N, CA, C, O and the ligand as a Tripos MOL2 file, in Angstrom:
@<TRIPOS>MOLECULE
protein
  269   267    68     0     0
PROTEIN
NO_CHARGES

@<TRIPOS>ATOM
      1 N          16.2510   -1.5530    4.3070 N.3       1 MET1
      2 CA         15.5750   -2.7800    3.8940 C.3       1 MET1
      3 C          14.4340   -2.4420    2.9500 C.2       1 MET1
      4 O          13.5720   -1.6190    3.2590 O.2       1 MET1
      5 N          14.4470   -3.0870    1.8030 N.am      2 LYS2
      6 CA         13.4280   -2.7990    0.8030 C.3       2 LYS2
      7 C          12.4050   -3.9280    0.7700 C.2       2 LYS2
      8 O          12.7610   -5.1030    0.6900 O.2       2 LYS2
      9 N          11.1670   -3.5640    0.8300 N.am      3 ILE3
     10 CA         10.1020   -4.5530    0.8410 C.3       3 ILE3
     11 C           9.4690   -4.6250   -0.5450 C.2       3 ILE3
     12 O           9.0100   -3.6080   -1.0650 O.2       3 ILE3
     13 N           9.4380   -5.7890   -1.1370 N.am      4 PRO4
     14 CA          8.9260   -5.9290   -2.5090 C.3       4 PRO4
     15 C           7.4070   -5.9520   -2.5800 C.2       4 PRO4
     16 O           6.7940   -7.0170   -2.6480 O.2       4 PRO4
     17 N           6.8090   -4.7740   -2.5650 N.am      5 PHE5
     18 CA          5.3490   -4.7230   -2.6450 C.3       5 PHE5
     19 C           4.8680   -5.1140   -4.0380 C.2       5 PHE5
     20 O           3.8240   -5.7460   -4.2020 O.2       5 PHE5
     21 N           5.6480   -4.7240   -5.0260 N.am      6 LEU6
     22 CA          5.2760   -5.0800   -6.3850 C.3       6 LEU6
     23 C           6.0480   -6.3320   -6.7640 C.2       6 LEU6
     24 O           7.1490   -6.2570   -7.3090 O.2       6 LEU6
     25 N           5.4710   -7.4600   -6.4750 N.am      7 THR7
     26 CA          6.1540   -8.7130   -6.6970 C.3       7 THR7
     27 C           6.0960   -9.1140   -8.1640 C.2       7 THR7
     28 O           5.2340   -8.6490   -8.9100 O.2       7 THR7
     29 N           6.9980   -9.9590   -8.5650 N.am      8 SER8
     30 CA          7.0490  -10.3920   -9.9510 C.3       8 SER8
     31 C           5.8930  -11.3450  -10.2550 C.2       8 SER8
     32 O           5.3250  -11.9570   -9.3500 O.2       8 SER8
     33 N           5.5630  -11.4580  -11.5060 N.am      9 GLY9
     34 CA          4.5270  -12.3860  -11.9140 C.3       9 GLY9
     35 C           3.1960  -11.7060  -12.1440 C.2       9 GLY9
     36 O           2.5970  -11.8570  -13.2090 O.2       9 GLY9
     37 N           2.7300  -10.9660  -11.1720 N.am     10 LYS10
     38 CA          1.4550  -10.2880  -11.3240 C.3      10 LYS10
     39 C           1.6980   -8.7900  -11.5070 C.2      10 LYS10
     40 O           2.1190   -8.1000  -10.5790 O.2      10 LYS10
     41 N           1.4350   -8.3170  -12.6740 N.am     11 SER11
     42 CA          1.7100   -6.9170  -12.9660 C.3      11 SER11
     43 C           0.5060   -6.0270  -12.7000 C.2      11 SER11
     44 O           0.6240   -4.8020  -12.7060 O.2      11 SER11
     45 N          -0.6440   -6.6340  -12.4670 N.am     12 GLU12
     46 CA         -1.8590   -5.8410  -12.3550 C.3      12 GLU12
     47 C          -2.3220   -5.6310  -10.9210 C.2      12 GLU12
     48 O          -3.3450   -4.9910  -10.6760 O.2      12 GLU12
     49 N          -1.5660   -6.1700   -9.9840 N.am     13 THR13
     50 CA         -1.9730   -6.0080   -8.5980 C.3      13 THR13
     51 C          -0.8050   -5.5410   -7.7440 C.2      13 THR13
     52 O           0.3620   -5.7220   -8.0930 O.2      13 THR13
     53 N          -1.1530   -4.9330   -6.6130 N.am     14 ALA14
     54 CA         -0.1570   -4.5240   -5.6380 C.3      14 ALA14
     55 C          -0.7240   -4.8130   -4.2590 C.2      14 ALA14
     56 O          -1.9270   -5.0140   -4.0940 O.2      14 ALA14
     57 N           0.1600   -4.8300   -3.2740 N.am     15 ILE15
     58 CA         -0.2900   -5.0740   -1.9130 C.3      15 ILE15
     59 C          -0.4970   -3.7500   -1.1840 C.2      15 ILE15
     60 O           0.3990   -2.9080   -1.1160 O.2      15 ILE15
     61 N          -1.6880   -3.5930   -0.6480 N.am     16 ASP16
     62 CA         -1.9780   -2.4440    0.2020 C.3      16 ASP16
     63 C          -1.0480   -2.5080    1.4220 C.2      16 ASP16
     64 O          -1.1400   -3.4520    2.2070 O.2      16 ASP16
     65 N          -0.1560   -1.5250    1.5970 N.am     17 PRO17
     66 CA          0.8220   -1.6040    2.6910 C.3      17 PRO17
     67 C           0.2010   -1.4630    4.0750 C.2      17 PRO17
     68 O           0.8400   -1.7810    5.0770 O.2      17 PRO17
     69 N          -1.0250   -0.9940    4.1350 N.am     18 VAL18
     70 CA         -1.6610   -0.7980    5.4330 C.3      18 VAL18
     71 C          -2.3300   -2.0760    5.9270 C.2      18 VAL18
     72 O          -2.0890   -2.5100    7.0530 O.2      18 VAL18
     73 N          -3.1660   -2.6780    5.0890 N.am     19 CYS19
     74 CA         -3.9400   -3.8350    5.5390 C.3      19 CYS19
     75 C          -3.4880   -5.1440    4.9090 C.2      19 CYS19
     76 O          -3.9050   -6.2180    5.3430 O.2      19 CYS19
     77 N          -2.6290   -5.0620    3.8800 N.am     20 GLY20
     78 CA         -2.0990   -6.2720    3.2610 C.3      20 GLY20
     79 C          -2.9740   -6.8700    2.1830 C.2      20 GLY20
     80 O          -2.6600   -7.9340    1.6480 O.2      20 GLY20
     81 N          -4.0620   -6.2070    1.8570 N.am     21 MET21
     82 CA         -4.9410   -6.7150    0.8100 C.3      21 MET21
     83 C          -4.3080   -6.5520   -0.5680 C.2      21 MET21
     84 O          -3.4750   -5.6720   -0.7810 O.2      21 MET21
     85 N          -4.7090   -7.4020   -1.4880 N.am     22 THR22
     86 CA         -4.2860   -7.2560   -2.8780 C.3      22 THR22
     87 C          -5.2050   -6.2490   -3.5590 C.2      22 THR22
     88 O          -6.4290   -6.3500   -3.4730 O.2      22 THR22
     89 N          -4.6020   -5.2850   -4.2300 N.am     23 VAL23
     90 CA         -5.3590   -4.2150   -4.8660 C.3      23 VAL23
     91 C          -5.0330   -4.2020   -6.3530 C.2      23 VAL23
     92 O          -3.8720   -4.3210   -6.7430 O.2      23 VAL23
     93 N          -6.0590   -4.0580   -7.1760 N.am     24 GLU24
     94 CA         -5.8260   -3.9350   -8.6080 C.3      24 GLU24
     95 C          -5.2870   -2.5420   -8.8990 C.2      24 GLU24
     96 O          -5.9260   -1.5360   -8.5900 O.2      24 GLU24
     97 N          -4.1090   -2.5000   -9.4950 N.am     25 THR25
     98 CA         -3.4950   -1.1950   -9.7350 C.3      25 THR25
     99 C          -4.2450   -0.3820  -10.7810 C.2      25 THR25
    100 O          -4.1170    0.8410  -10.8300 O.2      25 THR25
    101 N          -5.0200   -1.0550  -11.6100 N.am     26 SER26
    102 CA         -5.7740   -0.3410  -12.6390 C.3      26 SER26
    103 C          -7.0110    0.3300  -12.0550 C.2      26 SER26
    104 O          -7.5660    1.2550  -12.6500 O.2      26 SER26
    105 N          -7.4410   -0.1460  -10.8800 N.am     27 ASN27
    106 CA         -8.6420    0.4080  -10.2680 C.3      27 ASN27
    107 C          -8.5870    0.2920   -8.7560 C.2      27 ASN27
    108 O          -9.4090   -0.4060   -8.1610 O.2      27 ASN27
    109 N          -7.6320    0.9640   -8.1210 N.am     28 PRO28
    110 CA         -7.5160    0.8650   -6.6650 C.3      28 PRO28
    111 C          -8.6700    1.5870   -5.9690 C.2      28 PRO28
    112 O          -8.9570    2.7480   -6.2600 O.2      28 PRO28
    113 N          -9.3190    0.8870   -5.0530 N.am     29 GLY29
    114 CA        -10.4770    1.4650   -4.3760 C.3      29 GLY29
    115 C         -10.1490    2.7040   -3.5750 C.2      29 GLY29
    116 O         -10.9820    3.5960   -3.4160 O.2      29 GLY29
    117 N          -8.9290    2.7520   -3.0740 N.am     30 GLY30
    118 CA         -8.5310    3.8970   -2.2480 C.3      30 GLY30
    119 C          -7.5640    4.8240   -2.9460 C.2      30 GLY30
    120 O          -7.0310    5.7490   -2.3330 O.2      30 GLY30
    121 N          -7.3320    4.5830   -4.2320 N.am     31 GLY31
    122 CA         -6.4050    5.4290   -4.9580 C.3      31 GLY31
    123 C          -4.9690    5.0290   -4.7170 C.2      31 GLY31
    124 O          -4.6920    3.9510   -4.1920 O.2      31 GLY31
    125 N          -4.0650    5.8940   -5.0990 N.am     32 ALA32
    126 CA         -2.6440    5.6010   -4.9880 C.3      32 ALA32
    127 C          -1.9280    6.7740   -4.3430 C.2      32 ALA32
    128 O          -2.3990    7.9110   -4.3750 O.2      32 ALA32
    129 N          -0.7860    6.4720   -3.7620 N.am     33 SER33
    130 CA          0.0250    7.5110   -3.1360 C.3      33 SER33
    131 C           1.4850    7.2360   -3.4440 C.2      33 SER33
    132 O           1.9250    6.0860   -3.4450 O.2      33 SER33
    133 N           2.2270    8.2900   -3.7040 N.am     34 THR34
    134 CA          3.6500    8.1330   -3.9740 C.3      34 THR34
    135 C           4.4370    8.4960   -2.7270 C.2      34 THR34
    136 O           4.2260    9.5460   -2.1210 O.2      34 THR34
    137 N           5.3380    7.6160   -2.3600 N.am     35 HIS35
    138 CA          6.1960    7.8730   -1.2050 C.3      35 HIS35
    139 C           7.5970    7.3860   -1.5030 C.2      35 HIS35
    140 O           7.8030    6.2320   -1.8810 O.2      35 HIS35
    141 N           8.5640    8.2830   -1.3270 N.am     36 ASP36
    142 CA          9.9700    7.9310   -1.4940 C.3      36 ASP36
    143 C          10.2390    7.2940   -2.8590 C.2      36 ASP36
    144 O          11.0540    6.3800   -2.9810 O.2      36 ASP36
    145 N           9.5450    7.7880   -3.8730 N.am     37 GLY37
    146 CA          9.7940    7.3210   -5.2290 C.3      37 GLY37
    147 C           9.0210    6.0770   -5.6300 C.2      37 GLY37
    148 O           9.1030    5.6360   -6.7770 O.2      37 GLY37
    149 N           8.2730    5.5080   -4.6950 N.am     38 ASN38
    150 CA          7.4790    4.3240   -5.0040 C.3      38 ASN38
    151 C           5.9920    4.6680   -4.9600 C.2      38 ASN38
    152 O           5.5730    5.5630   -4.2260 O.2      38 ASN38
    153 N           5.2070    3.9530   -5.7470 N.am     39 VAL39
    154 CA          3.7700    4.1640   -5.7680 C.3      39 VAL39
    155 C           3.0960    3.0350   -5.0020 C.2      39 VAL39
    156 O           3.3750    1.8570   -5.2240 O.2      39 VAL39
    157 N           2.2130    3.4160   -4.1060 N.am     40 TYR40
    158 CA          1.4790    2.4300   -3.3150 C.3      40 TYR40
    159 C           0.0010    2.5730   -3.5980 C.2      40 TYR40
    160 O          -0.4980    3.6730   -3.8360 O.2      40 TYR40
    161 N          -0.7020    1.4360   -3.5710 N.am     41 TYR41
    162 CA         -2.1260    1.4200   -3.8900 C.3      41 TYR41
    163 C          -2.9040    0.9600   -2.6750 C.2      41 TYR41
    164 O          -2.4100    0.1850   -1.8560 O.2      41 TYR41
    165 N          -4.1370    1.4550   -2.5720 N.am     42 PHE42
    166 CA         -4.9170    1.2060   -1.3590 C.3      42 PHE42
    167 C          -6.3040    0.6600   -1.6910 C.2      42 PHE42
    168 O          -6.9100    1.0130   -2.7030 O.2      42 PHE42
    169 N          -6.7840   -0.2120   -0.8050 N.am     43 CYS43
    170 CA         -8.0860   -0.8350   -1.0180 C.3      43 CYS43
    171 C          -9.2130    0.1530   -0.7840 C.2      43 CYS43
    172 O         -10.2850    0.0370   -1.3790 O.2      43 CYS43
    173 N          -8.9670    1.1340    0.0910 N.am     44 GLY44
    174 CA        -10.0090    2.0900    0.3990 C.3      44 GLY44
    175 C          -9.4080    3.3980    0.8980 C.2      44 GLY44
    176 O          -8.2250    3.4590    1.2320 O.2      44 GLY44
    177 N         -10.2300    4.4440    0.9450 N.am     45 PRO45
    178 CA         -9.7310    5.7600    1.3660 C.3      45 PRO45
    179 C          -9.1330    5.7530    2.7770 C.2      45 PRO45
    180 O          -8.1890    6.4920    3.0590 O.2      45 PRO45
    181 N          -9.6750    4.9320    3.6420 N.am     46 GLY46
    182 CA         -9.1780    4.8870    5.0170 C.3      46 GLY46
    183 C          -7.7270    4.4470    5.0920 C.2      46 GLY46
    184 O          -6.9430    4.9710    5.8820 O.2      46 GLY46
    185 N          -7.3810    3.4680    4.2510 N.am     47 CYS47
    186 CA         -6.0100    2.9750    4.2390 C.3      47 CYS47
    187 C          -5.0670    4.0330    3.6870 C.2      47 CYS47
    188 O          -3.9450    4.1770    4.1730 O.2      47 CYS47
    189 N          -5.5070    4.7680    2.6850 N.am     48 LYS48
    190 CA         -4.6740    5.8120    2.0980 C.3      48 LYS48
    191 C          -4.4010    6.9070    3.1210 C.2      48 LYS48
    192 O          -3.2700    7.3740    3.2540 O.2      48 LYS48
    193 N          -5.4360    7.3100    3.8380 N.am     49 VAL49
    194 CA         -5.2800    8.3560    4.8550 C.3      49 VAL49
    195 C          -4.3320    7.8940    5.9560 C.2      49 VAL49
    196 O          -3.4610    8.6390    6.4070 O.2      49 VAL49
    197 N          -4.5250    6.6370    6.3780 N.am     50 ALA50
    198 CA         -3.6850    6.1020    7.4470 C.3      50 ALA50
    199 C          -2.2280    6.0330    7.0090 C.2      50 ALA50
    200 O          -1.3260    6.3670    7.7760 O.2      50 ALA50
    201 N          -2.0050    5.5990    5.7810 N.am     51 PHE51
    202 CA         -0.6510    5.4910    5.2600 C.3      51 PHE51
    203 C           0.0170    6.8560    5.1860 C.2      51 PHE51
    204 O           1.1740    7.0100    5.5770 O.2      51 PHE51
    205 N          -0.7130    7.8420    4.6830 N.am     52 GLU52
    206 CA         -0.1190    9.1650    4.4980 C.3      52 GLU52
    207 C           0.1650    9.8580    5.8300 C.2      52 GLU52
    208 O           0.9880   10.7710    5.8900 O.2      52 GLU52
    209 N          -0.5050    9.4330    6.8850 N.am     53 LYS53
    210 CA         -0.2080    9.9890    8.2100 C.3      53 LYS53
    211 C           1.1390    9.5050    8.7070 C.2      53 LYS53
    212 O           1.8680   10.2410    9.3730 O.2      53 LYS53
    213 N           1.4700    8.2530    8.3800 N.am     54 ASP54
    214 CA          2.7090    7.6680    8.8830 C.3      54 ASP54
    215 C           3.2260    6.5880    7.9350 C.2      54 ASP54
    216 O           3.2180    5.4050    8.2740 O.2      54 ASP54
    217 N           3.6750    6.9960    6.7470 N.am     55 PRO55
    218 CA          4.1140    5.9930    5.7680 C.3      55 PRO55
    219 C           5.2610    5.1340    6.2700 C.2      55 PRO55
    220 O           5.2900    3.9300    6.0170 O.2      55 PRO55
    221 N           6.1990    5.7340    6.9720 N.am     56 GLU56
    222 CA          7.3460    4.9500    7.4420 C.3      56 GLU56
    223 C           6.9160    3.8720    8.4280 C.2      56 GLU56
    224 O           7.4860    2.7800    8.4520 O.2      56 GLU56
    225 N           5.9250    4.1760    9.2290 N.am     57 GLY57
    226 CA          5.4550    3.2080   10.2070 C.3      57 GLY57
    227 C           4.8870    1.9670    9.5520 C.2      57 GLY57
    228 O           5.1350    0.8470    9.9970 O.2      57 GLY57
    229 N           4.1160    2.1750    8.4850 N.am     58 TYR58
    230 CA          3.5140    1.0260    7.8040 C.3      58 TYR58
    231 C           4.5300    0.2790    6.9560 C.2      58 TYR58
    232 O           4.5190   -0.9510    6.9030 O.2      58 TYR58
    233 N           5.4070    1.0190    6.2930 N.am     59 LEU59
    234 CA          6.3950    0.3560    5.4450 C.3      59 LEU59
    235 C           7.3900   -0.4480    6.2530 C.2      59 LEU59
    236 O           7.9100   -1.4570    5.7750 O.2      59 LEU59
    237 N           7.6590   -0.0170    7.4600 N.am     60 SER60
    238 CA          8.6190   -0.7370    8.2910 C.3      60 SER60
    239 C           7.9730   -1.9470    8.9630 C.2      60 SER60
    240 O           8.6650   -2.8090    9.5050 O.2      60 SER60
    241 N           6.6460   -2.0030    8.9210 N.am     61 GLY61
    242 CA          5.9490   -3.1230    9.5430 C.3      61 GLY61
    243 C           5.6660   -2.9040   11.0170 C.2      61 GLY61
    244 O           5.1330   -3.7830   11.6930 O.2      61 GLY61
    245 N           6.0240   -1.7290   11.5100 N.am     62 GLU62
    246 CA          5.8020   -1.4580   12.9300 C.3      62 GLU62
    247 C           4.3360   -1.1970   13.2340 C.2      62 GLU62
    248 O           3.8620   -1.3880   14.3540 O.2      62 GLU62
    249 N           3.6330   -0.7520   12.1910 N.am     63 LYS63
    250 CA          2.2220   -0.4640   12.3830 C.3      63 LYS63
    251 C           1.3820   -1.3970   11.5270 C.2      63 LYS63
    252 O           1.8140   -1.8760   10.4780 O.2      63 LYS63
    253 N           0.1730   -1.6390   12.0060 N.am     64 SER64
    254 CA         -0.7960   -2.3560   11.1980 C.3      64 SER64
    255 C          -2.1650   -1.8600   11.6080 C.2      64 SER64
    256 O          -2.3260   -1.1930   12.6310 O.2      64 SER64
    257 N          -3.1450   -2.1970   10.7950 N.am     65 ILE65
    258 CA         -4.4920   -1.7070   11.0830 C.3      65 ILE65
    259 C          -5.3930   -2.8910   11.3710 C.2      65 ILE65
    260 O          -5.2760   -3.9380   10.7330 O.2      65 ILE65
    261 N          -6.2730   -2.7310   12.3100 N.am     66 ASP66
    262 CA         -7.2310   -3.7910   12.6210 C.3      66 ASP66
    263 C          -8.4140   -3.6840   11.6840 C.2      66 ASP66
    264 O          -9.0340   -2.6260   11.5760 O.2      66 ASP66
    265 N          -8.7210   -4.7530   11.0210 N.am     67 MET67
    266 CA         -9.8160   -4.7170   10.0560 C.3      67 MET67
    267 C         -11.1340   -5.1020   10.7380 C.2      67 MET67
    268 O         -12.1790   -5.1310   10.0890 O.2      67 MET67
    269 ZN         -6.4130   -1.5060    2.8350 Zn       68 ZN68
@<TRIPOS>BOND
     1     1     2 1
     2     2     3 1
     3     3     4 2
     4     3     5 am
     5     5     6 1
     6     6     7 1
     7     7     8 2
     8     7     9 am
     9     9    10 1
    10    10    11 1
    11    11    12 2
    12    11    13 am
    13    13    14 1
    14    14    15 1
    15    15    16 2
    16    15    17 am
    17    17    18 1
    18    18    19 1
    19    19    20 2
    20    19    21 am
    21    21    22 1
    22    22    23 1
    23    23    24 2
    24    23    25 am
    25    25    26 1
    26    26    27 1
    27    27    28 2
    28    27    29 am
    29    29    30 1
    30    30    31 1
    31    31    32 2
    32    31    33 am
    33    33    34 1
    34    34    35 1
    35    35    36 2
    36    35    37 am
    37    37    38 1
    38    38    39 1
    39    39    40 2
    40    39    41 am
    41    41    42 1
    42    42    43 1
    43    43    44 2
    44    43    45 am
    45    45    46 1
    46    46    47 1
    47    47    48 2
    48    47    49 am
    49    49    50 1
    50    50    51 1
    51    51    52 2
    52    51    53 am
    53    53    54 1
    54    54    55 1
    55    55    56 2
    56    55    57 am
    57    57    58 1
    58    58    59 1
    59    59    60 2
    60    59    61 am
    61    61    62 1
    62    62    63 1
    63    63    64 2
    64    63    65 am
    65    65    66 1
    66    66    67 1
    67    67    68 2
    68    67    69 am
    69    69    70 1
    70    70    71 1
    71    71    72 2
    72    71    73 am
    73    73    74 1
    74    74    75 1
    75    75    76 2
    76    75    77 am
    77    77    78 1
    78    78    79 1
    79    79    80 2
    80    79    81 am
    81    81    82 1
    82    82    83 1
    83    83    84 2
    84    83    85 am
    85    85    86 1
    86    86    87 1
    87    87    88 2
    88    87    89 am
    89    89    90 1
    90    90    91 1
    91    91    92 2
    92    91    93 am
    93    93    94 1
    94    94    95 1
    95    95    96 2
    96    95    97 am
    97    97    98 1
    98    98    99 1
    99    99   100 2
   100    99   101 am
   101   101   102 1
   102   102   103 1
   103   103   104 2
   104   103   105 am
   105   105   106 1
   106   106   107 1
   107   107   108 2
   108   107   109 am
   109   109   110 1
   110   110   111 1
   111   111   112 2
   112   111   113 am
   113   113   114 1
   114   114   115 1
   115   115   116 2
   116   115   117 am
   117   117   118 1
   118   118   119 1
   119   119   120 2
   120   119   121 am
   121   121   122 1
   122   122   123 1
   123   123   124 2
   124   123   125 am
   125   125   126 1
   126   126   127 1
   127   127   128 2
   128   127   129 am
   129   129   130 1
   130   130   131 1
   131   131   132 2
   132   131   133 am
   133   133   134 1
   134   134   135 1
   135   135   136 2
   136   135   137 am
   137   137   138 1
   138   138   139 1
   139   139   140 2
   140   139   141 am
   141   141   142 1
   142   142   143 1
   143   143   144 2
   144   143   145 am
   145   145   146 1
   146   146   147 1
   147   147   148 2
   148   147   149 am
   149   149   150 1
   150   150   151 1
   151   151   152 2
   152   151   153 am
   153   153   154 1
   154   154   155 1
   155   155   156 2
   156   155   157 am
   157   157   158 1
   158   158   159 1
   159   159   160 2
   160   159   161 am
   161   161   162 1
   162   162   163 1
   163   163   164 2
   164   163   165 am
   165   165   166 1
   166   166   167 1
   167   167   168 2
   168   167   169 am
   169   169   170 1
   170   170   171 1
   171   171   172 2
   172   171   173 am
   173   173   174 1
   174   174   175 1
   175   175   176 2
   176   175   177 am
   177   177   178 1
   178   178   179 1
   179   179   180 2
   180   179   181 am
   181   181   182 1
   182   182   183 1
   183   183   184 2
   184   183   185 am
   185   185   186 1
   186   186   187 1
   187   187   188 2
   188   187   189 am
   189   189   190 1
   190   190   191 1
   191   191   192 2
   192   191   193 am
   193   193   194 1
   194   194   195 1
   195   195   196 2
   196   195   197 am
   197   197   198 1
   198   198   199 1
   199   199   200 2
   200   199   201 am
   201   201   202 1
   202   202   203 1
   203   203   204 2
   204   203   205 am
   205   205   206 1
   206   206   207 1
   207   207   208 2
   208   207   209 am
   209   209   210 1
   210   210   211 1
   211   211   212 2
   212   211   213 am
   213   213   214 1
   214   214   215 1
   215   215   216 2
   216   215   217 am
   217   217   218 1
   218   218   219 1
   219   219   220 2
   220   219   221 am
   221   221   222 1
   222   222   223 1
   223   223   224 2
   224   223   225 am
   225   225   226 1
   226   226   227 1
   227   227   228 2
   228   227   229 am
   229   229   230 1
   230   230   231 1
   231   231   232 2
   232   231   233 am
   233   233   234 1
   234   234   235 1
   235   235   236 2
   236   235   237 am
   237   237   238 1
   238   238   239 1
   239   239   240 2
   240   239   241 am
   241   241   242 1
   242   242   243 1
   243   243   244 2
   244   243   245 am
   245   245   246 1
   246   246   247 1
   247   247   248 2
   248   247   249 am
   249   249   250 1
   250   250   251 1
   251   251   252 2
   252   251   253 am
   253   253   254 1
   254   254   255 1
   255   255   256 2
   256   255   257 am
   257   257   258 1
   258   258   259 1
   259   259   260 2
   260   259   261 am
   261   261   262 1
   262   262   263 1
   263   263   264 2
   264   263   265 am
   265   265   266 1
   266   266   267 1
   267   267   268 2
@<TRIPOS>SUBSTRUCTURE
     1 MET1         2 RESIDUE 1 A MET
     2 LYS2         6 RESIDUE 1 A LYS
     3 ILE3        10 RESIDUE 1 A ILE
     4 PRO4        14 RESIDUE 1 A PRO
     5 PHE5        18 RESIDUE 1 A PHE
     6 LEU6        22 RESIDUE 1 A LEU
     7 THR7        26 RESIDUE 1 A THR
     8 SER8        30 RESIDUE 1 A SER
     9 GLY9        34 RESIDUE 1 A GLY
    10 LYS10       38 RESIDUE 1 A LYS
    11 SER11       42 RESIDUE 1 A SER
    12 GLU12       46 RESIDUE 1 A GLU
    13 THR13       50 RESIDUE 1 A THR
    14 ALA14       54 RESIDUE 1 A ALA
    15 ILE15       58 RESIDUE 1 A ILE
    16 ASP16       62 RESIDUE 1 A ASP
    17 PRO17       66 RESIDUE 1 A PRO
    18 VAL18       70 RESIDUE 1 A VAL
    19 CYS19       74 RESIDUE 1 A CYS
    20 GLY20       78 RESIDUE 1 A GLY
    21 MET21       82 RESIDUE 1 A MET
    22 THR22       86 RESIDUE 1 A THR
    23 VAL23       90 RESIDUE 1 A VAL
    24 GLU24       94 RESIDUE 1 A GLU
    25 THR25       98 RESIDUE 1 A THR
    26 SER26      102 RESIDUE 1 A SER
    27 ASN27      106 RESIDUE 1 A ASN
    28 PRO28      110 RESIDUE 1 A PRO
    29 GLY29      114 RESIDUE 1 A GLY
    30 GLY30      118 RESIDUE 1 A GLY
    31 GLY31      122 RESIDUE 1 A GLY
    32 ALA32      126 RESIDUE 1 A ALA
    33 SER33      130 RESIDUE 1 A SER
    34 THR34      134 RESIDUE 1 A THR
    35 HIS35      138 RESIDUE 1 A HIS
    36 ASP36      142 RESIDUE 1 A ASP
    37 GLY37      146 RESIDUE 1 A GLY
    38 ASN38      150 RESIDUE 1 A ASN
    39 VAL39      154 RESIDUE 1 A VAL
    40 TYR40      158 RESIDUE 1 A TYR
    41 TYR41      162 RESIDUE 1 A TYR
    42 PHE42      166 RESIDUE 1 A PHE
    43 CYS43      170 RESIDUE 1 A CYS
    44 GLY44      174 RESIDUE 1 A GLY
    45 PRO45      178 RESIDUE 1 A PRO
    46 GLY46      182 RESIDUE 1 A GLY
    47 CYS47      186 RESIDUE 1 A CYS
    48 LYS48      190 RESIDUE 1 A LYS
    49 VAL49      194 RESIDUE 1 A VAL
    50 ALA50      198 RESIDUE 1 A ALA
    51 PHE51      202 RESIDUE 1 A PHE
    52 GLU52      206 RESIDUE 1 A GLU
    53 LYS53      210 RESIDUE 1 A LYS
    54 ASP54      214 RESIDUE 1 A ASP
    55 PRO55      218 RESIDUE 1 A PRO
    56 GLU56      222 RESIDUE 1 A GLU
    57 GLY57      226 RESIDUE 1 A GLY
    58 TYR58      230 RESIDUE 1 A TYR
    59 LEU59      234 RESIDUE 1 A LEU
    60 SER60      238 RESIDUE 1 A SER
    61 GLY61      242 RESIDUE 1 A GLY
    62 GLU62      246 RESIDUE 1 A GLU
    63 LYS63      250 RESIDUE 1 A LYS
    64 SER64      254 RESIDUE 1 A SER
    65 ILE65      258 RESIDUE 1 A ILE
    66 ASP66      262 RESIDUE 1 A ASP
    67 MET67      266 RESIDUE 1 A MET
    68 ZN68       269 GROUP 0 **** ****
């Protein structure tokens, strides 16, 4: 199952897969990470670290983070 993080219409933003926030791809607060051929952007360093610990968990929706 493929989840469309990069939705059509808005080319300058992406959804942080950890917390669900909209992140500007030109200036992501938490940087970007490549996983399985896709690039993901993060609102902050904490989300990037959490994602890289368990990318499959967040992409599958099994995990989420409490803000
Ligand atoms: Zn985040």
